[in-house]
N, C-alpha and C positions, 0 to 999 in steps of 0.2 A: 916281700916277694913270696909267692906261694911255693910250697913244695910240689914238685912235679911227680905225679903218681905214675910210675913206670910200669905200664901194662905188659910190656914185652917181658920184663924180668919176672913179674908176678905170674904171668901166664906160663912162663917156662918152669917156674916153681911148681905150679899145679900139674904141668905135664910130667915133671919128675916124680911127683907124688903118685900120679896115675901109673907111671911105668913101674914103680915099686909095687903098687897094688896089683897090677896085671901079672907081675912075676909071682906074687904070692898066690893068686888065683890059679895060674898055670901049674904051680907046684901041687895044687889040690885037684888037678885034672880039669880045670875050667879055663878055656881060652876065649876071652871076650871078642865078639865079632860085631862090626858095624856095617850095615848095608846102606849104600847111597843109591838113590834112584834119580836119574836125570832124564827129563823128557824135553826133547827139542835141542836146539843148538845155540842157546843164549850164551854168548862168550863169558859174561861175568859169572853165570851159574857154573859153567864148565871149570872156570878157575877155582871157584869155591870148593867144588867137589874134589878137584885134584889136591887142593890143600888139605882137605879132610882125610883123604886116602893116605897122603904122605904122613900126616900126624898120627894116624892109626898105626901105621907100620913102625914109626919111631917109638911108639908106646908099647910095641910088642903085640898089638891086637891084630886080628884078622880083619881084612877090608874086602868087602864085596861090592863091586861097582856094576850097576846096571844102567845101560844107556839105551833109551828108546827114542824113536823118531818123533817129530812134532805131530805127525799124523796119527799117533797112538790115540785110541778112543779112551774115554773115561772107564768104560767097562774093562778094557784090556789092562789099563793101569791098576784098577782095583784087583784084577786077577793076579797081577804080579805081587801086589801088597799081600794078598791072601796067602800066596805061596811063601813069602818071607815070614809071615806070622807063624807058619807051621815049622819052620826050620830051627832045629835045636842049636845050630852053630851061629845063628844070628840073634844077638841080644838087643841090638838097637837098629831101628829103621828110620831113615831120614829121606824124605822125598823133597828134593831141592825145589824151592819156590823162587820165582813164579813158575807155574805150569801153563801150557798153552790155554788160550781163552776159552776153548770149548770144553775144558775140564774144570769142574767146580772144586777148588782146593779143599773146602771144608769136608766134602764127601770123601776125599782121599785121606785127609788127616784122621778123620773119625773111623776110617777102616783099619788103621794101624792098631795092633793090639796095645792097650794102655801100658802093659808091662814092658813094651819095646819102644815106647814113645819118648825117645831121648831128647826130642825137641821140646817136650812138655807142652804141646799144643792141642792134644786130644781133649775133648770135652770132659772126660773123666779126670785127666791130669789137672785141668783148670779147676774142676770142682774140688779136688783134693787140696789144691792151693788155697782156694777160698775158705774151705773148712779147716785149714791149718793142720791137716793130717799128713803123714809122710807120703812122699811120691816124687816123681820126676818133675823137676822145675825147668822152665825155659832157660836156655844156656846164657843168653846175654844178661838178663836180669840177675841171674845167679852170679855172673861175673862181676856185676856192679857191687853186689853185697860183699864178695870176696875182696874187692879192692878196698872197700871201707874197712874190713877186718884187718887187712895187711898194714894199713897206716894207723891202726889203733883207734878208729872212729866208731864208737859204739852208738848205734842209733837210738838206744833207749832214752826216752824222755826228750829227745831233740825234735825240733820242727823240721820236717822234711817236705820239700815241695818238688813234685814230679810234673814236668811240663811235657804233656803228651798222654794220650789215653788209648793207645793201640793195644791190641791183644798180644802183640809180639814183645813189647817192652813196657810201655807206660803202666798199664793195669797190673801186670804181674810184678813189676819192681815195686809198685806202691804196696801191694799185698805182702811182699817179702819184707819191706820196711815196717809195715804194720805188725807183722809177725815178730819183728825184733823190737817192738814196743816204741816205735817212733810215732809222733803225731803227724799224720800224713795229709797233705792237701794235693789234689790232682788239678792241674790247670790245663787249659786247652784254648782253642781259637775263640771261644765265647766268654772266656774269663774277662771280667770288666776292667780290673786294674792289675795286670800281670806284674808290673814293676813293684807294686806294694806287696804282693804275695811273696815274690822272690826276696824282697828286702828283709823279710823276717825269717828267712829260712837258714837253719844251721847246716842243712844238707840240701843241695840242689842237684836234681837229676834231669838233664835236658835231653828229650827224645822226641823232637818234632820234625826234624829233617829240613830245617830252614837255616841256611848259613848266617851266622851272626845275629840270629833273631833275639838272643838273650844278651842284653847290653851289660858290659862289664860294670858300669856304674850302679846297676841294680843289686849287685852281689853284696850281701852283708859282710862287713869285715870279719875275717876269721872263719867264714863258711867253707865247707868242703864242696867242690863242684865236680860232678861226674857227668861228662859230656858224651852222650851216646851218638850224637849226630855225626854222620859222615857225608859231607856234601862236596861234590866236584865243582870247582870254580876255575877261573883262568889262573888263579894263584896256586892251584893245587887243591888237595883235600883240606877241608876246614870243618870245624864242628858247628854246633848250634849256638855256642857261646862265644862272645868276643874274647878271645883267649888273652891277648896281651893286657887288655884293660882289667879283665877279671882276675888275672894272676897278680895284679897289684893289690887286690883286696882280699882274696881268698887265702885260707891257710894251706890248702892243698887243692890241686886241680889235675884232671886228666888231659893230656895233649891229644890232638887229632892230626895225624895218625899216631899210633903207639900207646893209646890209653885203653879204652874199653875193647877195641877191636880184637887184640890178641887173646882176650879172655874168652871169647865166644867158643872157639874151637877147643880151647883147654877145658872148659866146663862141659862141652859136649862129650869129650873123651871121659871125663869124670862120671858123667851120667851113664855112659855105656858100661864102664866098669861096675858102677853101682847096680845097673840092670842085670849084668851077668852074675854078680854075687847074690842078688835077690833071687834070681831064677834057680840058682844052685842051692838056695837055702842057707847061704853063708852070711 
């Protein structure tokens, strides 16, 4: 039976580390600040933003919440971002997605100053990741790597299979694994024999957003499974991987909920502290 990777406990460990780092920065006259921008009244987005604000305050950071009506134009939103770019007390800027349909998200993301792009989604941030040079990385993929580190799973030399090629998770987590010297295969909806690809993987990262799409019987005995999927079903939240079956074969596996999820905000806080330290030349 697989070891259950406790994302809640590991996420709290990261938060505690960030809290210590923030205290050190404050002692040197730097108080990290995160600005969240919410456009519209999407209930799920509002919950996420509240969680991020609460996490900031618990870490000792400043939290700046900006809420705009759904009728906000793209030009108006870009003006808000421009203002946050110039504020010395704001070290991280997060525009909560999705934004209303009349706003192009890429335009907004690329307006954020790269040094304040704590979501790691700016074109410059992506380019730095591809080039393998230091920079702010997307929080969820960063959390996946931290989970591997915490259980002592070194990707070096291992076969890693990433299912999903999104800019949010699939591509960046594949690049982070490559950076750690794994041999990486990215699978997607056009992959001919997904079961065969997964069957040879020492590390499986599932990020396609389809409940139970990865069958437990496909998992190589002893593999580590990181399930990024969060799918709402009649049975509650479930991942992309058939958990019960996969847990019989894997050496370690993340549950849903309680696996990757808690890591996202934790790594976002870590990125904000890093951005503040970099801005201060520390």
